[in-house]
BAMI-88869 format. One record per residue (C-alpha): x, y, z. Coordinates in Angstrom, 3 decimals. Each point is the difference from the previous one (the first is absolute). Layout:
BEGIN
ATOM          X          Y          Z
ATOM          X          Y          Z
...
END
This chain:
BEGIN
ATOM          X          Y          Z
ATOM     28.508   -108.880     41.331
ATOM     -3.672      0.855     -0.179
ATOM     -0.973      3.690      0.486
ATOM     -3.040      0.451      2.078
ATOM     -3.014      1.456     -1.827
ATOM     -0.065      3.071      2.245
ATOM      3.564      0.929     -0.957
ATOM     -0.755     -0.556     -3.689
ATOM     -2.966      2.328      0.135
ATOM      2.086      2.637      1.833
ATOM      2.678     -0.115     -2.706
ATOM     -2.734      0.472     -2.610
ATOM     -1.263      3.076      1.766
ATOM      3.503      1.490      0.219
ATOM      0.507     -0.626     -3.725
ATOM     -3.233      1.787     -1.041
ATOM      0.846      3.405      1.630
ATOM      2.517      1.223     -2.642
ATOM     -2.529     -0.682     -2.785
ATOM     -2.604      2.296      1.627
ATOM      2.488      2.769      0.530
ATOM      1.185     -0.367     -3.560
ATOM     -3.566      0.351     -1.265
ATOM     -0.439      3.252      1.912
ATOM      3.300      1.307     -1.299
ATOM     -0.976     -0.903     -3.569
ATOM     -3.383      1.766      0.308
ATOM      1.655      3.076      1.510
ATOM      2.586      0.009     -2.782
ATOM     -2.716     -0.215     -2.620
ATOM     -1.920      2.874      1.591
ATOM      3.176      2.058      0.246
ATOM      0.859     -0.740     -3.624
ATOM     -3.507      0.995     -1.087
ATOM      0.137      3.195      2.021
ATOM      3.447      0.742     -1.305
ATOM     -1.171     -0.547     -3.542
ATOM     -2.953      2.300      0.568
ATOM      2.223      2.697      1.435
ATOM      2.418     -0.397     -2.870
ATOM     -2.833      0.236     -2.530
ATOM     -1.398      3.130      1.650
ATOM      3.434      1.612      0.027
ATOM      0.251     -0.659     -3.741
ATOM     -3.409      1.527     -0.704
ATOM     -1.923      2.156      2.473
ATOM      3.073      0.998      2.006
ATOM      2.367      0.326     -2.948
ATOM      1.291      3.250     -1.457
ATOM     -2.587     -0.287     -2.768
ATOM     -2.756     -0.774      2.481
ATOM      0.937      3.073      2.040
ATOM     -0.184      2.316     -3.019
ATOM     -3.182     -1.657     -1.262
ATOM     -1.710      0.757      3.314
ATOM      1.042      3.665     -0.343
ATOM     -1.387      0.174     -3.541
ATOM     -3.183     -1.768      1.070
ATOM     -0.504      2.642      2.701
ATOM      0.347      2.748     -2.608
ATOM     -2.419     -1.791     -2.309
ATOM     -2.572     -0.130      2.810
ATOM      0.581      3.615      0.996
ATOM      1.314     -1.059      3.417
ATOM      2.431      2.852      0.531
ATOM      0.406     -0.678      3.725
ATOM      1.041     -3.563     -0.739
ATOM      2.325      1.037     -2.822
ATOM      1.784      2.569      2.161
ATOM      0.493     -2.589      2.754
ATOM      2.451     -2.058     -2.071
ATOM      3.612      0.310      1.118
ATOM      2.070      2.527     -1.945
ATOM     -2.934      1.671     -1.786
ATOM      0.640      3.476      1.389
ATOM      3.202      1.454     -1.520
ATOM      3.029      0.541      2.200
ATOM      3.267      1.877     -0.446
ATOM      1.452     -2.670     -2.274
ATOM     -3.011      0.209     -2.310
ATOM      0.168      3.786     -0.132
ATOM      3.703     -0.106     -0.794
ATOM     -0.607     -2.532     -2.774
ATOM     -2.740      2.237     -1.410
ATOM      2.150      3.132      0.182
ATOM     -2.168      1.586      2.722
ATOM      1.275      1.623      3.173
ATOM     -0.979     -0.752      3.598
ATOM     -1.810      3.327      0.137
ATOM     -2.142     -1.103     -2.917
ATOM     -1.118     -3.098      1.907
ATOM     -1.385      2.019      2.855
ATOM     -1.998      2.118     -2.439
ATOM     -1.428     -2.789     -2.149
ATOM     -3.776      0.099      0.508
ATOM     -1.800     -3.325      0.447
ATOM     -3.198      1.439     -1.460
ATOM     -0.059     -2.456     -2.906
ATOM      0.455     -3.087      2.182
ATOM     -3.757     -0.581      0.055
ATOM     -2.377     -2.509     -1.510
ATOM     -1.953      2.543     -2.055
ATOM      2.876      0.465     -2.463
ATOM      0.567     -3.730     -0.533
ATOM     -1.656     -2.277     -2.521
ATOM      0.419     -2.156     -3.054
ATOM      2.659     -2.459      1.246
ATOM     -0.983     -3.502     -1.130
ATOM      1.389     -3.407     -1.087
ATOM      3.053      0.078      2.260
ATOM      2.508     -2.740     -0.913
ATOM      3.595     -0.730      1.001
ATOM      2.291      0.298     -3.014
ATOM      3.423     -0.659      1.543
ATOM      2.000     -0.009      3.212
ATOM      3.774      0.429     -0.148
ATOM      2.541     -0.077      2.824
ATOM      1.820      3.311      0.467
ATOM      2.647      1.391      2.376
ATOM     -1.523      0.909      3.351
ATOM      0.745      2.445      2.772
ATOM     -1.347     -2.249      2.756
ATOM      2.016     -2.421      2.112
ATOM     -1.039     -3.267     -1.630
ATOM      0.593      1.306     -3.509
ATOM     -3.391     -1.147     -1.270
ATOM     -1.569      2.458     -2.440
ATOM     -1.992     -0.271     -3.195
ATOM     -1.189      2.159     -2.839
ATOM     -3.587     -0.988     -0.652
ATOM     -1.837      0.962     -3.182
ATOM     -3.784     -0.128     -0.247
ATOM     -2.196      0.281     -3.062
ATOM     -3.466      1.511      0.313
ATOM     -2.678      1.902     -1.847
ATOM     -0.138      3.676      0.968
ATOM     -3.193      1.687     -1.136
ATOM     -0.269     -2.312     -2.971
ATOM      3.678      0.178     -1.005
ATOM      2.468     -2.841      0.486
ATOM      2.833      1.229      2.235
ATOM      2.709     -1.230      2.345
ATOM      2.045      1.257      2.925
ATOM      3.160     -1.171      1.762
ATOM      0.367     -0.063      3.790
ATOM      3.104     -0.605      2.109
ATOM     -0.576     -1.836      3.281
ATOM      2.191     -1.657      2.627
ATOM     -0.409     -2.363      2.921
ATOM     -1.013      1.570      3.299
ATOM      0.404     -2.987      2.301
ATOM     -2.845     -2.380      0.814
ATOM     -3.263      0.020      1.865
ATOM     -1.512     -2.833      2.021
ATOM      3.549     -1.310     -0.068
ATOM     -0.408     -1.754     -3.339
ATOM     -1.528      2.273     -2.660
ATOM      2.110      2.366     -2.110
ATOM     -0.614      3.714      0.477
ATOM      0.807      2.546     -2.729
ATOM      0.241      3.732     -0.486
ATOM      0.497      2.334     -2.946
ATOM      3.658      0.849     -0.466
ATOM     -1.057      3.039     -2.039
ATOM     -3.350      1.610      0.699
ATOM     -2.562     -0.821     -2.718
ATOM     -1.619      3.418      0.363
ATOM      0.240      2.660     -2.680
ATOM      0.645      3.718      0.413
ATOM     -2.155      2.049     -2.351
ATOM      1.839      3.246     -0.740
ATOM     -2.827      2.181     -1.294
ATOM      0.691      3.292     -1.787
ATOM     -3.112      2.119     -0.483
ATOM      0.689      2.617     -2.640
ATOM     -1.721      3.354      0.467
ATOM     -2.082     -1.245      2.932
ATOM      0.219     -1.443      3.499
ATOM     -2.680     -2.696      0.054
ATOM     -0.586     -3.216     -1.932
ATOM     -2.218     -3.069      0.094
ATOM      1.361     -3.555      0.081
ATOM     -2.360     -2.982     -0.244
ATOM     -2.856      2.249      1.089
ATOM      1.843      1.475      3.003
ATOM      0.731      3.752     -0.180
ATOM      3.234      1.149      1.665
ATOM      1.733      3.335      0.512
ATOM      3.763     -0.074     -0.565
ATOM      0.503      2.803      2.527
ATOM     -1.824     -1.819      2.803
ATOM      3.315     -1.124      1.490
ATOM      2.063      3.142     -0.633
ATOM      0.757      2.734      2.501
ATOM     -2.793      2.496      0.548
ATOM      2.286      2.886     -0.967
ATOM      1.316     -1.658     -3.166
ATOM     -0.177      2.406     -2.942
ATOM     -2.659     -0.626     -2.610
ATOM      1.282     -1.429     -3.265
ATOM     -1.472     -0.347     -3.478
ATOM      0.675     -3.753     -0.071
ATOM      0.245     -2.357      2.979
ATOM      1.175     -3.513      0.802
ATOM     -0.237     -2.612      2.732
ATOM      0.946     -3.649      0.612
ATOM     -2.306     -2.672      1.412
ATOM      0.469     -3.568      1.171
ATOM     -2.182     -2.319     -2.067
ATOM     -0.697     -3.694     -0.419
ATOM      1.543     -1.983     -2.837
ATOM     -1.075     -1.641     -2.153
ATOM     -2.932      2.276     -0.768
ATOM     -1.315      2.274     -2.726
ATOM     -0.413      3.706      0.714
ATOM     -2.018      2.440     -2.108
ATOM      0.882      3.673      0.420
ATOM     -2.072      3.010     -1.043
ATOM     -1.033      3.513      0.988
ATOM     -3.291      1.775     -0.492
ATOM     -0.832      3.393      1.462
ATOM     -1.989      3.040     -1.042
ATOM      2.837      1.442     -2.091
ATOM      2.501     -2.812     -0.622
ATOM     -0.178     -3.511     -1.408
ATOM      2.648     -2.723     -0.278
ATOM     -0.456     -2.968     -2.293
ATOM     -0.155     -3.377      1.695
ATOM      3.256     -1.929      0.113
ATOM      0.276     -3.575      1.227
ATOM      3.129     -1.525      1.509
ATOM      0.360     -3.711      0.732
ATOM      2.453     -0.268      2.890
ATOM      1.711     -3.406      0.021
ATOM      3.277      0.890      1.689
ATOM      0.997      1.178      3.440
ATOM      1.425      3.452      0.545
ATOM     -0.508      3.325     -1.777
ATOM     -2.363      0.426     -2.941
ATOM     -0.234      3.483     -1.526
ATOM     -3.446      1.286     -0.977
ATOM     -0.921      3.292     -1.666
ATOM     -3.430      1.635      0.175
ATOM     -0.195      2.851     -2.512
ATOM     -2.858      2.322      0.960
ATOM     -0.833      2.387     -2.844
ATOM     -2.616      2.707     -0.551
ATOM     -3.367     -1.402     -1.012
ATOM     -2.743      1.628     -2.069
ATOM     -1.528      1.664      3.067
ATOM      3.277      1.734      0.845
ATOM      0.674      1.108     -3.573
ATOM     -3.551      1.357     -0.274
ATOM      0.325      1.917      3.254
ATOM      3.360      1.491     -0.955
ATOM     -1.419      0.963     -3.387
ATOM     -2.961      1.643      1.711
ATOM      2.251      1.982      2.351
ATOM      2.218      1.097     -2.889
ATOM     -3.002      1.079     -2.050
ATOM     -1.381      2.001      2.931
ATOM      3.315      1.789      0.367
ATOM      0.124      0.882     -3.686
ATOM     -3.636      1.131      0.035
ATOM      0.828      2.299      2.923
ATOM      2.906      1.414     -1.983
ATOM     -2.382      0.688     -2.890
ATOM     -2.141      2.237      2.228
ATOM      2.820      2.537      0.280
ATOM     -0.711      2.911     -2.341
ATOM      3.619      0.861     -0.693
ATOM      2.408     -0.837     -2.786
ATOM      2.367     -1.803      2.384
ATOM     -2.065     -1.974      2.549
ATOM      1.887     -0.207      3.317
ATOM      1.601     -3.379      0.860
ATOM     -1.435     -1.536     -3.156
ATOM      1.832     -1.872     -2.747
ATOM     -0.921      2.329     -2.862
ATOM     -0.177      3.667     -0.929
ATOM      0.270      2.286     -2.996
ATOM      1.711      3.286     -0.822
ATOM     -1.843      2.536     -2.186
ATOM      1.780      3.182     -1.116
ATOM     -3.197      1.751     -1.163
ATOM     -2.484      1.797      2.238
ATOM     -2.467     -2.249      1.845
ATOM     -3.565      1.173     -0.641
ATOM     -1.968     -2.693      1.906
ATOM      0.359     -2.336      2.959
ATOM      1.984     -3.096     -0.985
ATOM     -2.083     -3.180      0.143
ATOM      1.731     -3.354      0.392
ATOM     -1.351     -3.519     -0.428
ATOM      1.573     -3.443     -0.180
ATOM     -0.353     -1.754     -3.327
ATOM      2.235     -2.995      0.803
ATOM      0.912     -1.285      3.446
ATOM      3.352     -1.819      0.428
ATOM     -0.759     -3.731      0.324
ATOM      1.128     -1.496      3.297
ATOM      2.272     -3.027     -0.129
ATOM      1.883     -1.034      3.133
ATOM      3.222     -1.957      0.300
ATOM      1.954     -0.872      3.122
ATOM      2.960      2.170      0.901
ATOM      2.406     -0.228      2.910
ATOM     -2.151      1.925      2.468
ATOM     -3.388      0.407     -1.666
ATOM     -2.094     -0.769     -3.051
ATOM      0.935      2.313     -2.835
ATOM     -1.878      1.478     -2.907
ATOM      2.528      1.265     -2.513
ATOM     -0.801      3.303     -1.675
ATOM     -2.969     -0.596     -2.282
ATOM     -1.425      2.423     -2.600
ATOM     -3.149      2.023      0.523
ATOM     -1.617      2.946     -1.714
ATOM     -1.708      3.185      1.210
ATOM     -2.018      2.424     -2.109
ATOM     -0.014      3.785      0.357
ATOM     -2.567      2.423     -1.367
ATOM      0.782      3.722      0.332
ATOM     -0.522      3.177     -2.006
ATOM      3.165      1.912     -0.890
ATOM      0.715      3.297     -1.770
ATOM      2.954      0.156     -2.308
ATOM      2.548      2.589      1.043
ATOM      0.976      0.295     -3.655
ATOM     -3.267      0.942     -1.676
ATOM     -2.547      0.076      2.844
ATOM     -2.082     -2.881     -1.337
ATOM     -1.902     -1.979      2.655
ATOM     -0.143     -3.770     -0.464
ATOM     -0.949     -3.011      2.089
ATOM      2.934     -2.213      0.752
ATOM     -1.269     -3.591      0.320
ATOM      2.740     -2.608      0.139
ATOM      1.192     -3.158      1.721
ATOM      2.984      0.181      2.331
ATOM      1.860     -3.324      0.526
ATOM      1.551     -0.887      3.350
ATOM      1.398     -3.000      1.871
ATOM     -0.765     -1.222      3.496
ATOM      1.557     -2.640      2.298
ATOM     -0.537     -1.064      3.574
ATOM      1.058     -2.310      2.829
ATOM     -2.439     -1.833      2.246
ATOM      0.161     -2.251      3.048
ATOM     -2.667     -1.831      1.962
ATOM      0.037      1.137      3.617
ATOM     -0.572     -2.460      2.891
ATOM     -3.519      1.407      0.307
ATOM     -0.670     -0.989     -3.619
ATOM     -0.134      3.575     -1.245
ATOM      2.086      1.104     -2.964
ATOM      2.827      2.516      0.318
ATOM      0.490      1.620     -3.419
ATOM      2.892      2.269     -0.883
ATOM     -0.368      1.780     -3.347
ATOM      3.024      0.900     -2.085
END
């Protein structure tokens, strides 16, 4: 039977429809596959655990402290404090003074060294320990970070957070002083203590700080100087730092001057036993003239740190007396001219005003 041409053309049209739909489906599948591949690639790089940490380190390298602090898990919580051996009360008192761009610098050549799966505390169990190599102020260094998944954003990209805060806690002990300078910033350890807290010879304070970073500590004031000490912080949590402020030449010179003035005042007393002075002499014969004292050797001042003050241990000095005496035995009158040795010590502290408080002994 012969099929009319119109029916043949209609069958042809019905047969071509599935091919068009198939083409659309194929194109859509290819686009979806490409998008999926792109998403997958981004999740392996930019939105990976290593990519997350690299962005944090890049922010530190650029001095972008606001951006660095915005990363999830940067600020320490109770779990971090417990792991670091710090109490909840300590957290509330940790100053954020050092979380500023002016103390950062020298972080370069940031490269991922390794990323290792670790046990996680989150629901999906995805966590990694990520190690980065870098150059910190010219020195090759590295630091490990622990991060874990924190869901997704835009529905497809992995989100991460620090399992353990990457921040450091600088526990600064300032010996014999209350202030110190770190990376050019001068701080007072008692700035965050109670107003009625008793004054102490040495002080201490703890500060949140960025890691990795290098911190240079020093102290320079009118009377005290501490040698520079540099600490490269490449680990989260507490790092102990000691700033040892010791008497400088100005302080030693001033104490020596005050001691000499005191001894000179003693020498003006025209008696054999000057009152409240470290020397004197007993003469059994009759005194025929006014005793005249002078200092022929002043005790040299050297200061070392004690528990509550700087101490000068008893040092030798020498006074000279000139006086005429008459012998009770034969009546002869002679001039007694001799040196009288003595020792002198003292304690000294630097008051908050900067003045010296000297206690002789």
